N, C-alpha and C positions, 0 to 999 in steps of 0.2 A: 282221761290221757295214762296210762301204764308207766309206772317208775321206770327210770334209768336200769332199774338191775333187772329188766324184763331180757337182755338182751346179754344180762353177765354169766359166764359160766366161771367154777372155779376148777382152775389147773394147779394142784401140788396145791402149794397153801397162797398163791396168787390167784386173782382175779383178772380175766379177759372178755373182752366184748369183740362181739361182731356187728359193725354197724349197716345196716342197706343206705348205700348211698343214691342210687340208680336201677330203676327196672327197664327192660326191654330195651338193652341197650345197643344188641346188635339186631342186625335180621338174620332171621333164623338161616335162612339158605347161606347167610357167610358162616362157611363150616372153618371155624377156629382151630381145630383139631392138624386142617393142612397149613397150617399160618404162623410164622415166627412172628413175636412179638414182642416191643420195648416199649417200656414206657419211661416217662421223665419225671425226676425226679420233682421231691414236692409236692404230688399229684398233677404231674404234669399230663402234657400231649400222647396218646400212646399211638405207637406204629405199627401196622400191620403190613406183612411182607407174604405173599404163598411160599411154601417154602419147597424150591425146587426138587428137594429129594423124594417126595410125596405123589403118589399118583393121585390124581382128581379127576371127575366128570367135567366135562365141555360144558357150558352153555353159550347158545347164542348169543346170548343178551354182553356176555363177557367180553371184554377188548383182549386181544390176542396178544400186544405190547403188555410186558408185567410192569407192574406199578406199585407203589410203596404209599397207601391210604394212613392219613394220619384224621386220629380222631379225638372226638375229648373224651374223657371216662363218660361223659355221658352218652357219649354213642352219637353224636355230631359229627358228621364229615366234616373237618376244616380245609385238606388241601389232597391234592391225589399227584403223586410225583413219578412222571413217567424214563422209566429205567430203560435206557434204550442202549446201553454195553455192558457188559459183561456182566458174571453170574454175583448175587448178594450172599456173603456168607456171611455176615453179622449186621444189625440193628442197636445201634446204643445214644444213649443222649447226654450232652454236658448238663451242666450247671444251671447256665441260661437257655435252656431250652434248644440248644442247636443240636439238630439231626445228624447222625455220623451214621454213613453207609460205606461199608468195606466191601469190595468184590473181589473175588478170587486170584485175580493178579496181582493186589494190593493197593489197589487205585480207593483214595479215601475222596468224600464228596461231604463238605460241610453244609449242611442247608439253615442255614442262618433266617432266624426269626418266622418259623415256619412257610415261607414262601419257596418258588420254585428256582430261584436261583442258588447257586451252593460255586464256595469256593474248595480244586478240587490238591488234596495233593497226592505223593504214592510214598509206600514204603518202605521202595529202594530196590535194587536188581535181586536182592536174595528174595524177597516175597513176588518177584513175579515169576522167576524161574521154579522155584516150590511151588506155588500159592499157599494162598492163605486157607487153614481148617477151620479158626472158631479165635474167636475175639473175647475178650473180658475189659468192661469199662467200669473207670472211676468219675467221681463230678468232673475232673480236667484234664482226665487222659484214658488211655487205654491200650492192651498190652495184644497182641496178636501173633495168635500160635500156629505155625505152617506147617508143612506135611511132613517137613523132616526133623519136625520137633523146634526147631530152633524157634527164638521169643525176638519180637521186635517191640519196642517199647514206645509212646510217645507221651510227652509229660503235658504239654501245652499247646492249644489248638491254634493260638494268632501266630504264634513261628513253627510251626512243628518242625522236628528235630530229631526223625525215627534212629529209636538203638538198638544195635543189635545188645543183648544179654549173653551173662552167659551160658557157654556152653551145655544143653542139659541132655538128662542119657537116653540113650538111645532107644526101642523099644515102644511099645504100645501105650499111648496116654490116657486112662480110663476115664480118669476125671483132672479138674484143674484148676482152679482161683487165685485170685491175685488178693493182696494184703497192698491198700493204697500208701504212698508214701509220707501221708500225715503219721501214721500209725506206726511205724517199722523206724530201731534206732538207728538204720544207714539212712533215713529219709527218702532213699530211693525206695522205686517198686517193689514187691516180692515178691514172686509167682510162686502157689505152689503145685506140682506134677506128681499124681498118684498115677506112678508108672510100678508093673511088678505088686509085690507085697509091702512094697513100701511107698512113703515118700520124697520127693526132692524138695530142697527149699533154693530159688533160683535167684538171684538178685544180680547186679549189671558185672558183678567181679567176680561169683563163683557160685557153684553147687553145690549145696552140703546133703546128705542123705540124712536123716530123721530116726532111719533105721527101726523103723515099725514091723510089723511081721503079718499082720493081721488085714491085708490088701488082697483083692486090691478092691480099692473105694470108688464106688460105683460113683457119688457127690462128694463133690467138697463145699462149703462154702462159709465166708468169713462173715463175724458181724459187723454192723454198722463202726463201733469205737477200736476193731481191729482185734478184741481181746481174747475172743474166743472162734473155733472150728468147730464145724457141724461135720462129719463123717458119715456118707453112706456106706454100711461095711456089705458083702455079698453073702452076707446071712442074715439078711434083711435087720440091720441094726442099727440105731443112732446113736454115734458117739460124739458127745461135747467134750474139748478138750479147750487146753490154753492156749493160746498161740506162741507159746515158745516150745510146745508138745512134753511139757512136765509136768501135767497134772490131769488127769482125764475126769471130769466133774460130773456127768450122768451119762445117761444108757439107757434107750430105749429100744425096743422089739415090736417089729410093727407088722408082723405076722402075716406079711401079704407078699406072695413068691417072686412076685413080676417087681422092679425096683421102680420105684417114681418117676417120673419123666420129669420132674423139676423140687429141685430143692431151695428153699430161701430160709434167710433171718426175719423174725416177727419183732423188730425195734432189737435189740441187745440180749433179750431174756426169752427166746423162746424161738423155736425153730419149724417151719412149717413145710410137709412134703404132699407133694400134689401127683395123683394118680390121675387119668382119666376123668372121672367125676367123682373122686374122694379126695377127702384133705386130711390129715392131720397134724395136731398143732401137737408140738413135746414140749412143754413147760420144764421148770427146771425139779431136778431129780427123777426123770426121768417119767413123770407122771404128763396125762395125755389127751386129747380130746379132738373125736372126730366129726368131721361136714360130710353131709353129702349130698351131691347137685343133680339136676337130671340133664346137664349136657356139661359137653368138654369146659376144664379149668384151666386158666390160667393166673400166675402170679406175678405181680409185679412187689418189690423191695419197695418201700422208705424207707426212710430216716427212723420213724417211732413206731412203723407199724408195716401192714402186705395191703396191697390192694388185692383182690380176688375177682378175676372178669370171667364172665362165661355171656352166651347168648342172652341170657334172661335180669341179669343183676351186676352191678358191681358192689362190692362189698368192702369195708374196711375191717382188719381185726389187728386189734392191739391191746397189748397191757393195762387195764384201767387204772388211769392219773390216779396219783395218790391224792390231790384234793376232791376229786370223785368217789372215791374210796371210801373216804375219812365221811365223806358227805352222806349218801347214797345208802349205804353197807348196812344189810339187814341185821336189825337191834345194835345200831350203833349211839354211842351215847354220847359221839362228838362234839362240842360248842358248834361248830358248822350246821350238825345235824340239827339239834335243838334249837338254833337260831331258823332253820329251811320249816320245824316243826311250827315253830311261833307264829313264823308268815302266813303259814296257813289256817289256824285260828284265828289270828286277824282279821285275814277274809271271813271268815264266816264268824266274826264279832263277838269271839271266846275272851270272857277274861283272862284264861288262862295263856293266852299270848303272853301278859307284862308275869305273868311266873315265871314262864320259859327266861323269859328276858332276866329278871332278876337271879335267876337259876346261875346262870352261865357269864353273869354280869363281871366278871374276874377278868376271862379271857375272851368277851364280849369285841374286842381288836382284831383276837384271830381267829374267832370266825366270822368275820364280814370280809375278811382275806381271805378264807379258805372259800368263802362262797361264792365272789369274785373270780378266783383262779379256777373253779368248777364248771363256772360259767362259761369259760373259755375256750374248757373241755367237751363240752354237750355240742351235738348237730342238732339237736330237739329245739326249738324257737321255743316253743310252753317252755322248758324247762331251763335255756336261758334265762327269760323272764322271770321265773319266778325264783331263783337264784338271786339275780339282781335285785328284786323286792326282798330281799331277805337281806341282802348286803345292805340296801338301801334303807331299811326299817331297823339295822344293825346299828347302824354309824350317825340314824336322827337319836337315836338314844344315847350315843357317846357324848361328852363335852367336847372335846378335840380331837378329829381323825382326818388325815390327809386325802380328799378323794381322790388324787392324782389317777391314782390306779384303777380306783372306778370310770373314773370317765373315759381312761383309757381304752378300758374294755368295752365299755359300750359302743365307743368308735369302732375297735377292732370288730367286734363281734358285727355291727351293722355292714360291716367290708365284707367281710366270710360271708355271709350269709347270702349277699349281694352274688356272689362268686358262687357261692355253691349251688345255683339256681340253675333247674335241667338244662335252660337252653346256652348257661355262661359253661358247665361242665368243668369249674374245678373246686376238687372237693377237699380246701388246705384245710388241716387239722390246724391249730392252734401255736404248736410247737412251731410247724411247716412254714407258717407265716412269718414268725418270728426269725425263722433261717434265712428266709427266700427273702424275707426287707417291701414294704407298703410299695415304693421305684420300681423293683425287679415286677412285682404282679400286675402295677401298671404297664409294664412293658409287653408281659405276655395277653393282655387283653386286647393292645393294640396287635399285638400281632395277629392274633383270631377278629381282630376291624371292629370290634367292641368298643366303637371310639365314643357313643354319649355313655356307658357307664362307665371307662376310663375318664371322663373327663367329672364326672360323678363323683366318681371317687377320690380323682387327684385335686378336687376344689374341696369336697370333706376335708381330706388330711392335711388340707394347706401344700399340697405341691404343684410346680409348676407347671404348667398348660401345654405349653407351647410345643413339646417334643411330641401330643399327641395330634396336635392340628397339621405340623409337618407331615407326618405320617399317614394323616387323612389325606392331605394335600396329593402326596408323593401316590399315594394309591389310585386317587381318582384320575393323575395324571396318565398312570398306565393302563388301568381296566376300564376308564371313560369313551364311548365312541361317540358322543357330540362330536362336533367341528372347534379347533384349536380355538378360535374368540371365544367361543362361548365360556369353554370349560376353563379358560383362563379369567373370567368375567364371574364366574362363578367364586372360584376359589379367592379370588382378591376380593370380593364381596362378602365371604363369610369369616375371612382375616383379618377385614380391616378393623385397627384398633386393637389386635392383638400385643400383648407386650411378647419381645424374643423371637417373633418368626422370623426364620432363617427362607428368604424366598429362592435363597441359590442354591438349596438340598433341595425344593419343588422344582428350580430349572434345571439342575442335574439330573432327574432323572427323567423329566422331559427328555432331555439330550441322547440319555441314555434307552429311551423307549423311540428314537428317531425322528422326537417333533422339536427339530431345530427352530420353525418359529414360533412357537408357543414357549419354548423354552426363553427365548429373547423378550418375546410379551414379559413372558414372567420377572426377568430379571430388573425389568425397568424399576419393580417395586424393590427391588433391594437395596436399604439405603447404604451400604459398607460398599465401598468399591472396593475393595480388596476382595470381596466376596463375587463382587461382578463381575471383575476384569479378566481373571482366569479363564471361566468359563465362556466369556465370552469371543476370548483367542481359539476356545477347543472350537465353539460354534463355523470361526470363520470369521468373525465381524472386527477383524484388525479396527478399522478404522474406528467403529463406534467404543470396542476397551478403549485406544488412544484418546480418546475424548472423556469417556469417564475417568480414566488416569490420572489426564493433565486437570479434569472439573475437581477432580478432589484437592487438588494440590500436595501430593503426597510424590515426591521426588523419585524415591525409589521405585516406586510404584511403575513411575513413566518409564524406568529405566527400564523396568522387568519387560513392558512394552517393547519399546522399542527394541531389546534381543530377541526377542520373539520375533519383529518385525523384520527385523536383518536378515535373522538365518531363513526367513520365509520367502520375501519378495526379492526382485530384483533389485538392484540399487537404484534404477532411475525411478520406478513405484515405490521402494523407500523414501527417496528424497520428494517425491510427488507427493508421497502422504501426509510426510512432518511440512511439504511449506507451506502451510497455511494456519501452523502450528507454533506461533511464535517461541514458549515455553519447550515444546519437544523440540525445536530445531535447537534452543540455546542449549541444552543439555547434550545431545549430540555432540554439537561443539565443544563444549566443556571438557567431554570427557573424550573426544577423537583428540584433538590441543596433547593429551597425556598416554594417552595410548596409539592411537589411529590415527596418523599422518596424511595416510592415501585417500581414508574416507572425509577428510577436513580435506584437503583439496580437490574432489570429488566435489564436495558440499558446496566450497565457493565455486565452483566451477557451475554446477547446477546454478546456484544463484544469480550468475553471473557477477559475484563481488570479484572484482580482478585486482581491488588494491589488497585486498587481505591474501588472498593467493598468490600475489606476489611477493608481498609483507615475508608469506609462509615459504616462500621458494627463497627468499635473499635468506632467510634465519638458517635456511638447512644451508644452502651453501656459505656459511658463514661456518661450519661447520665441520667443514671437508678439507681433508688434507690433502687429496690430490687435486690439483690446478686444475686437468683436465673438466671432472666431474663440477668442480666448483664453479669454472667459467660457464660449462655448459648451464648448472641452474640460472644461472646471471643473464645467460640469453634469454631463456624460455621465460624467467622473471620480468625481462625490460618488454620480449616479446607482447608480453599480456597486458602492458598497459601502454602499447605502443597508438594504439586505433583510438585509445581516447584523450581528449584534448583535457579535459580536467587535471590531469596524471601527468602532466609535463614534466613539471617539478620533478615526482617521483621518477620517471624515466632517464632525466640528468644524473640524477643522485644513482643510481644503478649504473650510468656508463662512467660518472666519475669512480664509482667500486671498484670495478673492469680495471681501469687506466692504473687507479693505484695498487690494486693485487699484481698488476706486471710488472711497475714501476718497486713494488715490495721484494719479488722473485727475482728481481736484478739485484737488489741489494743483498738479498742472500745467498746470493749465488757467489757475489764479487766480497761481502765482510764477511760471510761466514756467522750470520748470525740471524736468529728468527725475526722477519718482521712480518708475516704475511697472518690479518687477522688485525694489525693493531688501526688503532684510523688514524687520520692527517697528523692530527697532533701528537698523538705519541709516536708518531714514525716520526717528525721533526725533531721532540724530545730524543728520542734515543739516538739519532745523527749527532745533535749536538753531545749527547753526552760520551758516545763512543768518538768525538771529537772529527768528525765528519762533519761541518759548516755547510762545505761549497754544497754539498750531497742537502743537504738542509735546506738551501735556500732553493735550489733547483726545485726541491718537492712543493715550500711556499709558493716560488712564482709560477709551477704548473696548474697549483690546485686556488691559486689566488687568496693565500692567506692572507689575513688583512696584517700590518707590520708591527699593530698592537699584541696580536696577537701572537703574533714568531716572538716581537722582544717580550714578552712573558714566557712565553717556551721556553727562549736562548736563558734567560735570567736563571729559572731553577734548575734548568739542564746543568748550566757552568756551576753554581752552589751545590748539587749535585753531587759532581765530580770535583768538590773544591778548587776550582780552574782561577784562585784567587788572581794570578797574572792579568790573563785575560778580562777579569772584572774590574782590574784596576785600570787598565787600557780603556774601558767603554768610561771610566768614569774621566778621563780626557777629552771625551768626545764635547761636541760642545751642545748636544739635543739630543733628544730620550722621546719616544712617540708616548710613551704612558707614565713621563717625568721620573724623576730621581728618589724619591719617596719610598718607592717598593724596594728600587735598589738597596736602600737602609737598610728596611723593614728585614727584608729576606736574608742578607748578611750578617746582620745583628743575629737574627734568628740562627743562623746555621755559627756563630760563635764567634765570629772576626768583628770586634767590635773595632779598632785601629782600620781597618779597610774601610769599614760601615761609614765613620766619620770624616773621609775623603768625600761622601755624596752630601755633606749637610751645609757646606756651603752650595752647593752645587741646586738646594731645595729653596729658590728664592722665592716661591709663591706663597711660602708656607710663612705665618709672623713670627714674631721673635720669641714671645713665650716658646712657642714650639719647637723655633731650631733650639731653645735654651736645655728644653724639656731634651730633645734629641742628645744633645751633650753631653747633658747630667748619665742617660742610658750608655754610652758607651765609655763613663766615669773620667770624663775630661770635663772637670768643674773649670777649671779656670780658663778653659774656651769657651763654657758656657759665659764665663764672666763678662770676658773681651765683647760680645755680643752683646751683649745688655749694659757694656759700656758704651759703644758704638752707639746704639740705641736712647742712651742716657736715661734706663731705667735700673734706678733706685732703687726701687721694691726687689727686684730681681736679685741685682748684686746681696740684699742682707738677707734674701732667703739662700744665696748658695754661698754669701758666708757661715750659714747657720749648716749646711752639710758641707763644709771641706775643713780639711785637714790637713796639718804639718803645713806647708811652706805657703801653702794654695790661700789659708789664712790671711796672711801676710801682703800675699799679693792681689788677695779681694778687697784688704783693707789701704791700701795703695791706689785701687781704683776710685774706692767710695771715695778719700780724701781728694783725690783729684777731681771727681765729678761735686764734689760738696763744692767750693768755690767760683767754677763756675754757674751754679745751680742759684749763688749769690748776687 
């Protein structure tokens, strides 16, 4: 096995390597020179579109409609996208491998997940009017150059908001490039426009002339880190300058009369020029290397290198990583190089292996780390193994060593080797894999429908599997030609017992494909009602959606379904749907009681709930200020109940309510006070309080108010108006339907003890101690003593004597003395 240095080439003071990734990439009949090519970042997919500006021979087997073909880096066709409208002016990729297709009229199509479905948006009226000339892309956005030199920037694809940049200069644009927002001081995208002899820098607010005098510049390229700019001059020279245009760092003369068709950066330290079949790589200080090919060359720049694609081969050109250079460089005596030699000697069972280990013993941990890092940078499985063997040998000698990095690298290389295989075609470098992350690598495998590998990698890296299964099922729903029942059974069988599966997503894919029956069958396996219900409503299965919502016990979900049904169905069908579902009916009733009384009336009528409907009308009638409307509602309320024998009492009560309203209206007219809305008792109370005793008696007679009730109302009304004279007159009557004790308690509570005492002698049904207590409450202790004397109650007299003061004491002593001889 040849050493890795066989592919190295020294350019200036640095080493570069060109690694052959795949051979026989494209069919020889595919004319790459007539195609626009765009590659996704991190060794992603390659999109090819036939250049409309170039003439080409038509072959009978070719389709007449233009298409965009998406290939892996190994030349495997992943997808063909039909372009049915517009002339494509630019192709680009986002960081998540979304393909951006921009047409002349400013329409942008975002093809997500390498699928045929796309999300469109437009760059606005200006782009439609003047037309798009070209576009430049970065990981999360792009800038479009219009034919009138106007520039439109889009900084994100999930919520695209095209924004017109500052007005650029007029004149022909020889070349242009962009500096992404992450690498500018303003944190907004900057555009470099080569016009005439100079370059203009355009951002959102201004256009600045950099005052160069060596133009026109045929090509401009910005390094991935935004620190350097490469310019190709009219006299075939390459300049590398700082991004602030203050320093020229290097210069290279290509000595080729025709300008290159492309110029890109190889990482951050070399510039690559490409002609038809010739490639120049310009390193630091103007040093260069040349490569020649047998067919047309295309360049695809990446973060840490550049992909070179021809019909025959896909290669990756990059600066040799520091760890690899330290380990493999010819004549290297670094600890890592010595450790690698030691493991080679160990395999040959040479005793010198131990000598090498002892030689680097002080730096052995450093050697192990370098070998682990170098293993990650190698594409050759043989040298990966050798380097890991060296690292393993070295760490076995060390007393203490943290093996986490070693284990992580072993896992990473297993994943990288699997996805680099030509049938997958993802030749990720270690740095690209770290930037991409394992989760997004899994997504790329899923987008290519490499489900088995995606599952194995996810399981190996201990990542969740549910999204892979769901994507497989959605794709099966879209593409399978079998009957829907068989598809459903197959999906359910394969996903049975798998955790975190969302059948709602699969069912939605079926619904989007017009397979409503399949969508309903799949939804039966979705355990979350909140996910089932919205799609069931979309499919038109309202009753089933309502049943699922009711079964879940989630009132918010039931309300959601009910609102949908009310908007969609006629009122009769709506009530018919909820009639057999008590929970739904109860929720409609509770909701309508607060916000939609007309709906509540219709519900009661539909369910033949006459009493509830009548009560609702009665409540509304009581709130009405207009007598005519009030009476009309009461009549309707009574009419609802007239045909039912069960509700005779309610009908009678409504009739009495109507009579009461009529009487109250007369009182309002005669007395000028408000009575409507009061109950019978409240009406009597107000009449007595206002001195209209006869009218109150008429109301009592009209509504057969019990005598006891009337006397209670009269008592409280008289006390409320402090009509002590009338109350004194009532004390002279012989009989009270409510007794006389209430009079005493109410009057005393009102603060008139003198008047309250008049009622004590009339409380003959009370015991002597109770009457004595009443006298005490009125402050008439002597009267209480007289009551005790009559009853010959010596103990009460003694108690009263203790409470008495002043003359009352002598009076009570006299009574006690009077009672004492009689007791002897």
